[in-house]
N, C-alpha and C positions, 0 to 999 in steps of 0.2 A: 768715579767711584760708584755711582749707581749700579754702573755697568757689571760691577767686581760681585755686586751684593745680588745681582740678578743672575749669576753666574752658580754661586752656592745654592741660593734658593731650586736654582734648577736642575741642578744635580742631587739637590736633596730629594725632590719629587721623585725624577727616573730612582733613584735610591730606596725610596719607599714605594714604587710601582713593582721592583722588581722585589724587592720581601713579599709584598700580599699578592706577588706570582707564586712566587716559593711557600707561603705559607699554605697552599691551594695543594701541595702534593705531597704524598704521602713520602718522604723521607726514610730510611736504612740504612743500616751500615751494611753493606753487602759484598762478598769477595767475589771474584772471579778465578774461576777453577782454573788448576793450573794446566792439566788436559784435560782433552776430550773422554768420556767413555769409551772404551774397545768396540763395544754394542754399537754405539752413534757413529763411531769411525768406518767401521764395517756397513752400516744401512748410508751411510753418504757416500763412501766408496759404490754402492752396487747404485743406489741413486744416480748417481754421475753416470756409469756406464749404461742403465736405460735412459737416462736423456740423449745420450749417444744413439741407442738406437730407434726411438722415437724419431728422431731429429734426421735418421736413414731413410728410415722407413716414409715420411715425408717427401726427403727429394726424390725417393723412388719413386714413388705414387703422383708426383706433380711432373717427372723428368727431367729433373736436374739430378745435379752431383750435391753431396755435403762429403766437405774432404776439413775438418777442424784441424788448427793448428796447436803449437804447442811450443815455447818456450826451451832451448837444447842450448848450454854453452859450448865453445868449439874452440877448438886451440887453432890456428892458424898455425902450418908446420913450416913453413917459413920464417914467421918475424917471434913467434912463441906465444903472440898474445891472445887471449882470451876472448872471444866476442858469443854476444849473447843471437841468436839467431833464432828466426820463427821456421819451425821444421813443420808441413803437414803431417796429420797423426793419420794411420790405417783402422778403419773400423771396421772390424766383420761382423757380419750380419749372425746373428744370433736363430734366425729362421729356413727353412727350408721348405720344399715343395716334397709332397710323401710319394707315395704308390700310387693311391687312389685320388690324388688331385689337388688333395686340400694340404693346407699349410702348417707347420707343427714349427711352437716357437720353443725353444729351450733357453732357463735361463743360465747363465754364468755368472760365478764368481769366478775369478782368475780364471783358468785354465780348467775348472771344473764343473759338470752342468749339477745346478740345484737340481734334486730330487723334490719335487713342489708336494706331492701327497704320497701315501707309502705306493712305490712302485709305478709310480707317474712322472715323468719326471721332460713332461712338455705336454703345452696349451695346444690344441687342436680350431684354428679359426680357418674360412672359408674365404677372403678376401681382403684387401689391402685396407679398407676401412676397418673390419674386423681385428684387425693387426695392431694397429694403432692403439684401437681401445683398450684391448687387453693388453699392451705393453703400459698405457696409461692404468690403470687397471692395478696392475703388478706392482708400477711403481709408485702409488698409493698405500698398496698393501706391505712394501717394503719399508715405506716412511714411517706407518703405524705400528713398526714391529711385528709383522703377521707372518714372515721370513725368517726370524731372528735365529730360530735352532736352527735351520738347516744353512743359514750363510754359516754359525758358527762351527756348524759341521762343516761344511766346507775348506772355514780356514786355518783349521786344525790340520787336515787332512795336509794342504798343499803347507802349510809351519812343517811338519812332521817330517817332510822331505828335506827340508834344508839343514834338518841335525843329523843326519845321516855323517 
């Protein structure tokens, strides 16, 4: 009988500890948004693509390859069964070597090259280390929202092609 009362008192002590832990927190009535704003979706998309460019540049500088994979649903022709298969994803580099020997980095949203500043659509760098630094800086700028107007312009251009 004594062991039953010990269990009850232990349970009450645990309950009191949980209540004291919750009382130290700021409790609010919050509602999760049903969808993310379009601006944030576009930022995330471009930041993800910049992440792939950074990994590709790192791989090229170390002499390795970068081959990310993605899941695709494939239907077996013989059985008709749908399977999820891991497929390699092709990542095209956004930079190229100019006539002067420097490297020009363009930023793309979909198939459109973003105009970073008025009349300027590329960032000039001299070597791989500067390329990585520039890619990281652009990614930080995208996350901070500094290229939102350029992204929106490119997204609207791409969207207009689908309405034909």
